LOMAR-458684 format. One record per residue (C-alpha): residue in one letter; y, z, x. Coordinates in Angstrom, 3 decimals, padded with zeros to 6 digits. Each point is the difference from the previous one (the first is absolute). Layout:
REM residues N
[atom "A", [Y, Z, X]]
...
This chain:
REM residues 416
[atom "X", [-002.923, 001.278, 011.247]]
[atom "X", [002.494, 002.763, -000.818]]
[atom "X", [003.674, -001.034, -000.346]]
[atom "X", [002.801, 001.396, -001.926]]
[atom "X", [-002.444, 000.935, -002.870]]
[atom "X", [003.055, -000.611, -002.519]]
[atom "X", [-002.641, -000.436, -003.014]]
[atom "X", [001.478, -003.550, -000.700]]
[atom "X", [-002.666, -002.913, 000.624]]
[atom "X", [000.906, -003.754, 000.129]]
[atom "X", [-002.596, -001.119, -002.214]]
[atom "X", [-000.097, -001.193, -003.803]]
[atom "X", [-002.254, 002.892, -001.581]]
[atom "X", [-000.358, -000.314, -003.384]]
[atom "X", [003.354, 000.242, -001.764]]
[atom "X", [-001.176, -000.992, -003.815]]
[atom "X", [-002.965, 001.565, -000.577]]
[atom "X", [-003.366, 000.917, 001.358]]
[atom "X", [-003.648, 000.454, -000.599]]
[atom "X", [-002.814, 001.137, 001.954]]
[atom "X", [-001.635, -002.630, 002.330]]
[atom "X", [-002.788, 002.025, 001.932]]
[atom "X", [-001.165, 003.621, 000.468]]
[atom "X", [-001.297, 001.861, 003.168]]
[atom "X", [-001.759, 003.128, -000.952]]
[atom "X", [-000.468, 001.965, 003.124]]
[atom "X", [-000.864, 003.399, -001.589]]
[atom "X", [002.478, 001.407, 001.756]]
[atom "X", [003.633, 000.323, -000.194]]
[atom "X", [002.635, -001.852, 002.120]]
[atom "X", [002.814, 001.856, 001.244]]
[atom "X", [001.704, -002.454, 002.538]]
[atom "X", [001.399, -003.368, -001.171]]
[atom "X", [-002.285, -003.063, 000.559]]
[atom "X", [001.001, -002.572, 002.875]]
[atom "X", [000.415, -003.319, -000.974]]
[atom "X", [-000.609, -002.482, 003.181]]
[atom "X", [-000.069, -003.580, -000.657]]
[atom "X", [-002.859, -000.570, -002.677]]
[atom "X", [-001.779, 003.353, 000.949]]
[atom "X", [000.501, 003.203, -002.017]]
[atom "X", [-000.893, 003.012, 001.795]]
[atom "X", [-000.249, 003.156, -001.443]]
[atom "X", [-000.948, 003.907, 001.295]]
[atom "X", [-001.434, 002.439, -002.721]]
[atom "X", [-000.279, 003.748, 000.058]]
[atom "X", [-003.514, 000.249, 001.968]]
[atom "X", [001.383, -001.601, 002.991]]
[atom "X", [-001.419, -003.490, -000.641]]
[atom "X", [001.874, -003.638, 000.394]]
[atom "X", [-000.634, -002.550, -002.515]]
[atom "X", [001.007, -003.434, 000.785]]
[atom "X", [000.382, -002.601, -003.106]]
[atom "X", [001.244, -003.380, -000.736]]
[atom "X", [003.111, 000.492, -001.560]]
[atom "X", [-000.274, -002.574, -002.455]]
[atom "X", [-003.464, 000.490, -001.646]]
[atom "X", [-000.694, 003.536, 001.022]]
[atom "X", [-003.200, -001.199, 002.193]]
[atom "X", [-000.726, 002.530, 002.427]]
[atom "X", [-000.305, -000.958, 003.215]]
[atom "X", [-001.266, 002.926, 002.392]]
[atom "X", [000.030, 003.685, -000.036]]
[atom "X", [000.469, 002.264, 002.757]]
[atom "X", [-002.359, 002.228, 000.405]]
[atom "X", [-002.137, -002.772, -001.264]]
[atom "X", [-002.634, 002.961, -001.669]]
[atom "X", [-000.128, 001.910, -003.302]]
[atom "X", [001.279, 003.532, 000.780]]
[atom "X", [-001.288, 002.694, -002.255]]
[atom "X", [002.517, 000.266, -002.327]]
[atom "X", [-000.827, 003.354, -001.532]]
[atom "X", [-000.139, 001.804, 003.041]]
[atom "X", [003.995, -000.337, 001.046]]
[atom "X", [002.678, 002.021, -001.953]]
[atom "X", [002.707, -000.424, 002.474]]
[atom "X", [002.463, -002.829, -000.275]]
[atom "X", [001.442, -002.029, 002.410]]
[atom "X", [002.866, -002.204, 000.711]]
[atom "X", [-001.089, -003.395, 001.485]]
[atom "X", [002.944, -001.937, 000.801]]
[atom "X", [-000.447, -003.640, 001.455]]
[atom "X", [002.397, -001.700, 002.102]]
[atom "X", [-000.280, -003.643, 001.575]]
[atom "X", [000.767, -001.615, 003.028]]
[atom "X", [-000.879, -003.282, 000.768]]
[atom "X", [-003.442, -000.263, -000.846]]
[atom "X", [-001.122, 003.173, 000.346]]
[atom "X", [000.138, 002.901, -002.622]]
[atom "X", [001.005, 003.085, 001.161]]
[atom "X", [-001.245, 003.052, -002.390]]
[atom "X", [001.400, 003.775, -000.067]]
[atom "X", [-002.442, 002.447, -001.641]]
[atom "X", [001.831, 003.302, -000.964]]
[atom "X", [-001.329, 003.039, -001.615]]
[atom "X", [000.996, 003.702, 000.733]]
[atom "X", [002.068, 000.898, 003.322]]
[atom "X", [-001.647, 001.381, 002.825]]
[atom "X", [002.062, 002.191, 001.310]]
[atom "X", [-002.204, 000.959, 003.149]]
[atom "X", [-001.099, -003.592, 000.854]]
[atom "X", [003.031, -001.664, -000.518]]
[atom "X", [001.444, 002.228, 002.912]]
[atom "X", [-003.089, -000.095, 002.242]]
[atom "X", [000.562, -003.879, -000.333]]
[atom "X", [003.445, -000.041, 000.636]]
[atom "X", [000.171, 001.455, 003.338]]
[atom "X", [003.517, -000.056, 000.166]]
[atom "X", [002.722, 002.514, 001.136]]
[atom "X", [003.348, 000.943, -001.806]]
[atom "X", [001.911, -002.697, 001.717]]
[atom "X", [001.516, -002.472, -002.447]]
[atom "X", [-001.095, -002.857, 001.666]]
[atom "X", [-003.400, 000.166, 001.754]]
[atom "X", [-002.389, -002.941, 001.283]]
[atom "X", [-002.644, -000.848, -002.480]]
[atom "X", [-003.360, 000.637, 000.926]]
[atom "X", [-002.394, -002.137, 000.380]]
[atom "X", [-002.836, -000.684, -002.982]]
[atom "X", [-003.190, 002.013, 000.331]]
[atom "X", [-003.357, -002.336, 000.026]]
[atom "X", [-000.980, 000.196, -003.565]]
[atom "X", [-002.976, -002.426, 000.613]]
[atom "X", [-002.417, 003.174, -000.258]]
[atom "X", [001.215, 000.727, -003.626]]
[atom "X", [-002.093, -001.312, -003.300]]
[atom "X", [001.772, -003.235, -000.036]]
[atom "X", [-000.432, 000.597, -004.153]]
[atom "X", [001.281, 003.012, -000.197]]
[atom "X", [003.200, -000.105, -001.850]]
[atom "X", [000.408, 003.305, -001.279]]
[atom "X", [000.193, 001.102, 003.888]]
[atom "X", [004.026, -001.647, -000.767]]
[atom "X", [-000.182, -001.840, 003.228]]
[atom "X", [002.084, -003.449, -000.225]]
[atom "X", [-002.141, -003.196, -000.295]]
[atom "X", [001.279, -003.747, 001.162]]
[atom "X", [-002.139, -002.398, -002.110]]
[atom "X", [-000.079, -003.872, 000.025]]
[atom "X", [001.921, -001.363, -003.072]]
[atom "X", [-002.773, -002.647, -000.664]]
[atom "X", [-002.911, 002.001, 000.015]]
[atom "X", [000.571, 003.446, 000.082]]
[atom "X", [-001.395, 000.596, 003.392]]
[atom "X", [000.799, 003.222, 002.141]]
[atom "X", [001.991, -001.035, 003.002]]
[atom "X", [000.747, 003.458, 001.576]]
[atom "X", [001.090, 003.130, -001.017]]
[atom "X", [002.634, 002.600, 001.132]]
[atom "X", [-000.077, 003.827, -000.438]]
[atom "X", [000.252, 002.237, -002.922]]
[atom "X", [002.960, 001.627, -001.731]]
[atom "X", [002.642, -002.522, 000.800]]
[atom "X", [001.450, -002.576, -002.597]]
[atom "X", [000.559, -003.846, 000.854]]
[atom "X", [002.883, -001.910, -001.349]]
[atom "X", [000.670, -003.279, 001.313]]
[atom "X", [003.326, -001.109, 001.225]]
[atom "X", [000.424, -002.922, 001.639]]
[atom "X", [-002.210, -000.218, 002.882]]
[atom "X", [-000.424, 003.790, 000.289]]
[atom "X", [-002.235, 002.317, -001.414]]
[atom "X", [001.996, 003.363, -001.303]]
[atom "X", [-002.204, 002.872, -000.119]]
[atom "X", [000.953, 002.986, -002.015]]
[atom "X", [-001.805, 003.521, -000.033]]
[atom "X", [001.595, 002.754, -002.282]]
[atom "X", [000.177, 003.041, 002.789]]
[atom "X", [-000.501, -002.598, 003.131]]
[atom "X", [003.031, -002.339, -000.267]]
[atom "X", [000.276, -003.837, -000.203]]
[atom "X", [-000.928, -002.096, 002.503]]
[atom "X", [-000.062, -003.691, 000.901]]
[atom "X", [-002.455, -002.394, 001.800]]
[atom "X", [-000.138, -004.097, 000.659]]
[atom "X", [-002.200, -001.943, -002.220]]
[atom "X", [-002.473, -001.005, 000.566]]
[atom "X", [-000.664, 001.399, 003.203]]
[atom "X", [001.105, 003.485, -001.097]]
[atom "X", [001.736, 000.734, 003.215]]
[atom "X", [002.230, 003.455, -000.363]]
[atom "X", [003.590, -000.321, -000.368]]
[atom "X", [001.273, 003.230, -000.811]]
[atom "X", [-000.382, 003.041, -002.147]]
[atom "X", [002.393, 002.342, -001.555]]
[atom "X", [-001.146, 003.385, -000.549]]
[atom "X", [003.573, 001.352, -002.162]]
[atom "X", [-001.050, -002.041, -002.830]]
[atom "X", [-003.078, 002.008, -000.499]]
[atom "X", [-000.436, 002.468, -002.596]]
[atom "X", [001.775, -002.548, -002.388]]
[atom "X", [-000.883, -003.551, -000.736]]
[atom "X", [-002.654, -000.856, -002.293]]
[atom "X", [001.308, -003.373, -000.855]]
[atom "X", [-000.347, -003.639, 001.383]]
[atom "X", [003.005, -001.072, 001.464]]
[atom "X", [003.124, -002.583, -000.943]]
[atom "X", [001.430, -002.158, 002.153]]
[atom "X", [003.874, -000.144, 000.730]]
[atom "X", [002.927, -001.668, 002.407]]
[atom "X", [000.067, 000.497, 003.373]]
[atom "X", [-003.940, 000.695, 000.745]]
[atom "X", [-000.165, 003.075, -001.762]]
[atom "X", [-002.663, 001.181, -002.594]]
[atom "X", [000.684, 002.471, -002.731]]
[atom "X", [-002.913, 002.596, -001.066]]
[atom "X", [000.849, 002.309, -002.999]]
[atom "X", [-001.733, 003.618, -000.155]]
[atom "X", [-002.400, 001.630, -001.846]]
[atom "X", [-000.309, 003.355, -001.463]]
[atom "X", [-001.884, 003.325, 000.999]]
[atom "X", [000.460, 003.806, -000.734]]
[atom "X", [002.154, 000.702, 003.293]]
[atom "X", [002.911, -002.713, -000.879]]
[atom "X", [-000.414, -001.482, 003.134]]
[atom "X", [-000.365, -003.533, -001.475]]
[atom "X", [002.248, -001.890, -001.803]]
[atom "X", [002.836, -002.172, 000.588]]
[atom "X", [000.248, -003.398, 002.031]]
[atom "X", [-000.588, -000.605, 003.534]]
[atom "X", [001.182, -003.143, 001.825]]
[atom "X", [-001.727, -000.880, 003.107]]
[atom "X", [000.712, -002.655, 002.317]]
[atom "X", [-003.411, -002.285, 000.196]]
[atom "X", [000.415, -001.220, 003.344]]
[atom "X", [000.462, 003.192, 001.859]]
[atom "X", [-001.295, 002.789, -002.786]]
[atom "X", [003.589, 001.701, 000.618]]
[atom "X", [001.280, 002.019, -003.328]]
[atom "X", [002.851, -002.093, -001.197]]
[atom "X", [001.096, 002.724, -002.339]]
[atom "X", [-001.587, 002.352, -002.812]]
[atom "X", [000.832, 000.527, -003.577]]
[atom "X", [-000.482, 003.281, -001.389]]
[atom "X", [001.612, 000.602, -003.823]]
[atom "X", [000.612, 003.596, -000.777]]
[atom "X", [-002.721, 001.594, -002.604]]
[atom "X", [-002.719, -003.410, -000.030]]
[atom "X", [-003.161, 000.614, -001.270]]
[atom "X", [-002.983, -001.826, -001.196]]
[atom "X", [-001.554, 002.585, -002.563]]
[atom "X", [-002.170, -001.954, -001.782]]
[atom "X", [-000.318, -003.566, 001.510]]
[atom "X", [-000.496, -001.639, 003.422]]
[atom "X", [002.694, -001.534, 002.348]]
[atom "X", [002.373, -003.019, -001.051]]
[atom "X", [000.063, -002.694, 003.016]]
[atom "X", [003.122, -001.196, 001.534]]
[atom "X", [001.556, -003.019, -001.192]]
[atom "X", [002.316, -002.239, 002.088]]
[atom "X", [002.497, -002.742, -002.248]]
[atom "X", [003.093, -000.947, -000.899]]
[atom "X", [001.146, 001.203, 003.540]]
[atom "X", [-001.014, 003.937, -000.773]]
[atom "X", [-003.244, 002.041, 000.532]]
[atom "X", [-000.936, 001.553, -003.407]]
[atom "X", [-001.890, 002.858, -001.086]]
[atom "X", [-000.100, 002.416, -003.049]]
[atom "X", [000.676, 003.875, 000.745]]
[atom "X", [-002.518, 001.729, -002.247]]
[atom "X", [001.284, 004.276, -000.856]]
[atom "X", [-001.838, 002.692, -001.209]]
[atom "X", [-000.146, -001.453, -003.892]]
[atom "X", [-000.035, 003.380, -001.239]]
[atom "X", [003.679, 000.645, 001.645]]
[atom "X", [002.013, -000.735, -002.972]]
[atom "X", [003.354, 000.479, 001.640]]
[atom "X", [002.018, -003.502, -000.375]]
[atom "X", [000.740, 000.058, 003.708]]
[atom "X", [-003.385, -000.489, 000.798]]
[atom "X", [-001.297, -003.127, -001.745]]
[atom "X", [-002.442, -002.796, 001.401]]
[atom "X", [002.151, -002.483, 001.731]]
[atom "X", [-000.525, -003.493, 001.399]]
[atom "X", [001.918, -000.536, 003.724]]
[atom "X", [000.889, -002.737, 002.208]]
[atom "X", [000.489, 000.304, 003.647]]
[atom "X", [001.459, -001.596, 002.388]]
[atom "X", [-002.905, -001.642, 002.205]]
[atom "X", [001.640, 000.549, 003.143]]
[atom "X", [000.803, 003.791, -000.421]]
[atom "X", [-001.276, 001.714, -003.054]]
[atom "X", [003.487, 000.588, -001.293]]
[atom "X", [-000.352, 000.132, -004.086]]
[atom "X", [002.092, -003.390, -001.177]]
[atom "X", [-001.360, 000.429, -003.318]]
[atom "X", [-001.278, 002.107, -003.054]]
[atom "X", [-001.043, -000.307, -003.336]]
[atom "X", [-000.830, 003.535, -001.994]]
[atom "X", [-002.759, 000.219, -002.523]]
[atom "X", [-001.102, 002.756, -002.239]]
[atom "X", [-003.942, 000.222, 000.662]]
[atom "X", [-002.031, -000.348, 002.685]]
[atom "X", [-000.309, -003.760, 001.714]]
[atom "X", [-003.497, -001.139, 000.124]]
[atom "X", [-001.215, -002.009, 002.728]]
[atom "X", [002.539, -002.129, 001.885]]
[atom "X", [002.577, -002.576, -000.929]]
[atom "X", [-000.071, -003.832, -000.343]]
[atom "X", [003.166, -001.736, 001.487]]
[atom "X", [001.433, -003.682, -000.410]]
[atom "X", [002.961, -001.898, -001.282]]
[atom "X", [002.242, 003.219, -000.066]]
[atom "X", [-002.284, 001.641, -002.395]]
[atom "X", [-001.967, 003.140, 000.938]]
[atom "X", [-002.763, 000.842, -002.228]]
[atom "X", [-001.958, 003.323, -000.298]]
[atom "X", [-002.142, 001.887, -002.166]]
[atom "X", [001.284, 003.639, -001.287]]
[atom "X", [-002.361, 002.736, -001.895]]
[atom "X", [001.007, 003.295, -001.113]]
[atom "X", [003.358, -000.411, -001.101]]
[atom "X", [001.400, -003.607, -000.450]]
[atom "X", [-003.658, -001.398, -000.625]]
[atom "X", [-000.204, -003.793, 000.993]]
[atom "X", [000.945, -002.836, 001.709]]
[atom "X", [003.283, -000.468, 001.411]]
[atom "X", [001.869, -002.905, 001.495]]
[atom "X", [003.351, 001.047, 001.965]]
[atom "X", [002.257, -002.062, 000.957]]
[atom "X", [000.935, 000.179, 003.915]]
[atom "X", [003.920, -000.707, 000.123]]
[atom "X", [000.900, 002.009, -003.151]]
[atom "X", [-002.386, 002.691, 000.298]]
[atom "X", [-000.453, -000.181, -003.591]]
[atom "X", [-003.047, -000.349, -002.202]]
[atom "X", [-000.815, -003.531, -001.456]]
[atom "X", [-003.000, 001.000, -002.009]]
[atom "X", [-002.438, 002.495, -000.656]]
[atom "X", [-003.500, -000.452, -001.728]]
[atom "X", [-002.484, 002.540, -001.233]]
[atom "X", [-003.480, -000.691, 000.926]]
[atom "X", [-003.077, 000.843, -002.769]]
[atom "X", [-001.502, 002.482, 002.551]]
[atom "X", [000.818, 001.587, 003.408]]
[atom "X", [000.938, -002.517, 002.852]]
[atom "X", [-002.574, -000.376, 002.379]]
[atom "X", [001.187, -001.731, 003.693]]
[atom "X", [002.920, -001.538, 000.994]]
[atom "X", [001.703, -002.688, -001.864]]
[atom "X", [-000.117, -003.675, 001.558]]
[atom "X", [002.139, -003.127, -000.196]]
[atom "X", [-001.125, -003.926, -000.384]]
[atom "X", [002.475, -002.624, -001.032]]
[atom "X", [002.603, 002.158, -002.439]]
[atom "X", [-003.167, 002.192, -001.508]]
[atom "X", [-000.543, 003.429, 000.698]]
[atom "X", [-003.735, 001.255, -000.540]]
[atom "X", [-000.921, 003.446, -000.690]]
[atom "X", [-003.420, 001.764, -001.149]]
[atom "X", [-000.836, 002.813, -001.405]]
[atom "X", [-002.688, 002.830, 000.658]]
[atom "X", [-001.842, -001.141, -003.125]]
[atom "X", [-000.453, -003.697, 001.317]]
[atom "X", [002.803, -001.361, -001.766]]
[atom "X", [001.798, -003.166, 002.150]]
[atom "X", [003.377, -000.793, -001.240]]
[atom "X", [002.997, -002.791, 000.967]]
[atom "X", [003.368, 000.758, -000.095]]
[atom "X", [002.908, -002.545, 000.286]]
[atom "X", [001.636, 001.480, 003.298]]
[atom "X", [003.546, -001.013, -001.277]]
[atom "X", [-000.012, 000.936, -003.336]]
[atom "X", [-003.142, 002.446, -000.445]]
[atom "X", [-001.092, -001.719, -002.887]]
[atom "X", [-003.965, 000.405, -000.203]]
[atom "X", [-001.859, -003.263, 000.586]]
[atom "X", [-003.683, 000.700, -000.853]]
[atom "X", [-001.940, 003.153, 000.198]]
[atom "X", [-003.698, -000.122, 000.594]]
[atom "X", [-003.015, 003.312, -000.209]]
[atom "X", [-002.497, -001.169, 002.837]]
[atom "X", [-002.175, 002.673, -001.737]]
[atom "X", [-000.198, 001.945, 003.357]]
[atom "X", [001.821, 002.814, 001.277]]
[atom "X", [001.747, 000.288, 003.168]]
[atom "X", [-001.106, 003.036, 001.808]]
[atom "X", [003.100, 001.309, 002.515]]
[atom "X", [-001.365, 003.123, 000.860]]
[atom "X", [001.466, 001.206, 003.431]]
[atom "X", [-001.835, 001.420, 002.652]]
[atom "X", [000.077, 003.528, 001.478]]
[atom "X", [003.428, 000.248, 000.685]]
[atom "X", [-000.833, 000.104, 003.738]]
[atom "X", [-001.748, -003.257, -000.131]]
[atom "X", [000.544, -002.745, 002.978]]
[atom "X", [001.156, -002.430, -002.198]]
[atom "X", [001.455, 000.857, -003.728]]
[atom "X", [003.045, -002.678, -000.751]]
[atom "X", [-000.307, -001.282, -003.446]]
[atom "X", [-000.033, -003.593, -000.387]]
[atom "X", [000.662, -002.763, -002.513]]
[atom "X", [-002.471, -000.406, -002.797]]
[atom "X", [000.597, -003.775, -000.275]]
[atom "X", [-000.030, -002.752, 002.271]]
[atom "X", [001.688, -003.254, -000.999]]
[atom "X", [-001.040, -003.111, 001.494]]
[atom "X", [000.243, -003.977, -001.396]]
[atom "X", [-001.225, -000.334, -003.350]]
[atom "X", [-001.747, 003.797, 000.330]]
[atom "X", [000.414, 003.246, -000.036]]
[atom "X", [-002.721, 002.658, 001.804]]
[atom "X", [-000.021, 003.562, -001.468]]
[atom "X", [-001.679, 003.105, 001.598]]
[atom "X", [-001.959, 001.995, -002.033]]
[atom "X", [-002.082, 003.031, -000.740]]
[atom "X", [-003.292, -001.903, 000.247]]
[atom "X", [001.203, -003.266, 002.489]]
[atom "X", [002.485, -002.841, -000.461]]
[atom "X", [000.891, -002.078, -002.756]]
[atom "X", [001.315, -003.537, 000.108]]
[atom "X", [002.514, -001.213, -001.952]]
[atom "X", [001.036, -003.494, -001.201]]
[atom "X", [002.355, -002.179, -002.089]]
[atom "X", [-000.852, 000.303, -004.056]]
[atom "X", [-001.910, -003.536, -001.149]]
């Protein structure tokens, strides 16, 4: 279930050291953060497959589709992102954006709110052809396909509603489990490429992506009940030159967003920026400037906001929210990848070369570092992809960490 996406987890993690517990070599990169539900770890790979593992042992419980592809026949890379509603696994497989199909499927007029169209019957489509970018609903226990929904929409679960995102089709919502249309918002089209964060007053916040005409960027707040736009935040001269969009975060009474500006623009008035917005009005309440480019989104907990910067003040930064002063900065042994996460007073971060690091969130002291022997692939899709946010690379759990890699997933446990 989507929540405030603060990057803070109420789990123990691995504060005192780590070793490899098990490795799942899928043969293809994992671009999206795995999902842990009860004792099952769900992983989507870049070929459009979903794998379910015993979270403790790594034993594979099922795979969908349950047949072997000719892996050498596929050179496209997909983001297969998994979310869970009760005992159903909702899967979105997103590749390059199809401009004409998206508008044809949307069928909306130019009003800000229009009635959502009914789902088309997909029964005649090939059940196992996930490369067609359909939304699939699977049984959590068996991986059996329950039903499908139309292609060219990216799914995200918020409570008992399924929020569907399309780059140029806007945002719409349907009920779960019956998929009854609730609303659509076409005004959010042409900008959204990230999953929402849920906030107060029934609002959801979606951070924009990037494209050549610069109609992306910023952040839009929608009413989950009606689909109406509450506000749009559009920071000046925001660009996404060589990175996917960061997702919005709701924590500590604010909506957080990194603002990215042209990395070739060396004017001091145009640095990177971390902003905190009023969750009801979008007014900027908090700001911290950085030299360089914020990579990924932020993690916020216990009065501290943490983020990674490259191309300037490289490394992990922790900033006190009340004073807006930097608490600590630590260099990384390579380019950081993904968004940092927090658990039990420890910040976890990874590098593209596959080193996982743990820092004391209060002091920045390095607790441990472990080389996985696997790189972490964070190449974004085409800049007009349906979905292209950069997620964390590390998922903390009680007594475990799960790390997405360029070939699958690596599970870590407490060092013996």
